[in-house]
N, C-alpha and C positions, 0 to 999 in steps of 0.2 A: 179506217188510216187514216195516216196524215198524211198528203205527200209535199216535199218540198218543191217549193215552187222557184224556178230559177228565172232570175230577170234577163233582159238581153244582154246587157254590158256584163255578164258573169264570165270570168276567166278560170277555164279549168287547171289551168299551170301557168304562174307566173313566175317569171323571171329576177329574182333580185339577188344582187351579189354574187354574182355566177354559181346559184343554186336555183334548183326548178323548185317552188314550193306550191304544195297540192292545195286547188281553191278550195274546196269541200272542208276543209279544215279551218277551226277558228283561228285569226289571225296571230294570239299569243303562241298555239301551237305550232303551227307553221313556220314562224320563226324560228323554231327551236333544232327546225332542219338545218338552219346555216350554222358551219362548223365556230365554234367561239359565243353561240349563244344560247342559254340556257331557260330554263322556265321562267326562273326570278328576272332575268336581265330581258326576257322578250317581254313580261308585263308590267317591270318599269316603263320600259321605252314604248310600248302602248298606254299607260299614262301619262307620261310625259307630252306625249304627242297628240294626248285628248282623242284617241279612236278607242271607240266601242269594245271593249273585250268578246263581246257576244258575237259580233261581226266576223263573217267567213271571210278568207283570203281572198276569195275572186270576186266579194263585192266592193274591195279597196279602189277607191281614186287612183288615179296618175298619183293627184297632190298629195294623199296620205301616204304613197309609198315612197315616197320623194322625202316626206318630211320624217319616217321611220328610219329611213336609210339614213339621213343627215345625225338624225339622233345616234345611232348605234354607232356611227364613225366619230362622232366629236362630242361623247359623253359629259366632258367636264364644261362643255359650255352650258349645258342645259342641266346645271346643278344635280348631275348623279354624282351620289358621295364616291372617292377614291377609293375605300376599301371595297367598292361593288366591283371595279376593274378587276379583268385577269392579266393583267402585265403590268405587275405593281413595281417602282423605280427598275426600270431598264437598267440592266448592266452598263451599255455603250453611253447612252444619254441621259442616264436618271430620272425618265419622264413618265408618268403616269399614264397608260393608254389600255385602249380596249381592243386586243387581238380579235379579227374577223377573218372567216372565208382563206383566202392564199396566202394573207398576211399571218395568218397563225402558222400558217407550214415553214414560211420562210423562218419566222423567229424560232421556230423549234428547231428547225438544218441548223442555223448559224450557232443556236445555243449548244448542240451536239460536236459541231465542230470546235467551237470555244473550246470547249470538254477537252475533246480529242488533244487538241494543240497544245494546251496547258498542263496536260498528262495526269488528269483530273481523274482521281480514282472512278468516277461515275461516268468519265469519258473511256476509259477503258474496257471497264467492265462493257460499254455500248457497242465499243469495237470490237471486242470478242464475241458478242453474242451471246453474252450469259444473262444472269438475273441479277438487275443493278439495285434493287430495293433492300437488299438483307437477307432476299429469302434463302433458305436450304435449300443446296442443291445437289446434295450427297445421294440421293436417291430418288428426289422427283424432278418431275420436266425433263425427262429422258428420251422421248416421244416426237419431240421437235425437229433436233436433228438426227441425222445419219452416223450412227457408231457400228463400226463392222461392215461385213458384207452381207447383201440381202439374197436370200436364195431364194 
């Protein structure tokens, strides 16, 4: 039976971008617990930062974590292709960016408020609390809301 030998500087929980990362997971997999970071973006960031993909998150040094965070926040400066980003041609400023953690929540909220304000069909359906993407609602989706009296 093989035992995992833990070095003295091993961190079991890493705090990165307001998210707790499990130190036992491999770094590319641990980064996916940050909102706005998927498997492909996490592996790309690790490769750009020249971090070993088989390294555990708890084994990372402070410098490596800082480098990962700067690449995640400024991907275009590190030659990440534009089509890889999750916020393409923003409505307000027309910039291409990668929204992460709290910024992703803020952008989503702003988009919904804009849609409601200009009375877009999608915004109205969000406001009503019904299905937005064209699903049939005549017979499905009745359990979510209370209809009538409960006995």
